N, C-alpha and C positions, 0 to 999 in steps of 0.2 A: 503495498501498499505506500504510494506516495503521500506526502503531503506539498499541497499547493496552494499559493495565495492567488489571490486574484487581485488583479489590477486595473484600475480603467476608469474614465472617468463617472463620475456619479451620479450625472445626465442618461446614461444607459443602466442605472440600475434594473431596470425590470429585466433586459437583455442579460447582466452580470448574476439574475439570483436563476433564471433559466438557465445559462451554464453551467452554475455554482450544484443546478441539479444533475445535471446531467454529467457531468464528470465525477460526482461522485455517486451516483449511478455505476458509472464505469468501476469504480471499487479503491475512490482515490480519497487521502484527507480534506476535505474544500474547508480554506481560511478567508472570510472575508471583512472589506473592511465594513465599518461600522455605518449603516444610512440616516440620514435625519427624517426621523420619523415622528416624534413629539414638536408638539407647538408648543406647548407652552413654558419651556427651555431655554435659558440664556448660552446663547452659545460667543462665550470670550475667546479672547485668541487664548488666556493662556488653557481652558477647556478645550479647542480647536484642535489647541498643538499636543497633547496629551492624546488627543484620537488618533497625530501623525505618528505619536510616537513610538504607541501602541500597534501603527500598521506596519511599521517597520523592525519593530520585533516578530511580528508575522513573518515578514520575508525573511528572517532569521533563520525561525525554526523550520521553515518550508524547505523545500527539497529543489523547489521550482515558483516560477512564475506564471502566472498565466494570462496575460494583458490582450483585456477585451479592447480590441482596436477597430470600433462600430464605423464602415466606409472611412476604415484607417487613420481616423483620428485618435491620437495621443496627445495630450494637456500636456501643459508644463509638469504637474506634482507628477504623470504617472509616468515623466521620462526621468524624472530624478529618483523612483522609483524602482525603474529600466537599470538606468547605473549602478542603485545601492545592491541590484540584486546583482548585478555582473560583477562589483565589486567586491560578493561575497562567492564569487565561482556561483553562484547558478542558474540552471539551466532557466531559457525567456521563452516560454511557448505564447505565440502570436494566435489568437483566436480567428485572423483572417487568413491564416497558413493552417488551420484545421478545418476551414469547412471547405479550402478549395482543393484538397487532399481528401472528401466526403465525395 
């Protein structure tokens, strides 16, 4: 069983959750970002920093990251995550490569 962290823009939340389920059903352990769903919570810079720190920790724990690059879109935050994963020697899997192989 591989541990894989999903990375990508939160504007693709629906696609990311669908991909997480598919990859989990293939027998992988999927770590996902925390999605903003609560309306009554103040998201301070400090709190957002903690979420970012936790996401980078997920990358550290992973065997690979799966970049959800819908329409080949990769934003600045996702590029930082890719660079971090590369520095750690993690495998980088791109969603667009997976769908063209099928």
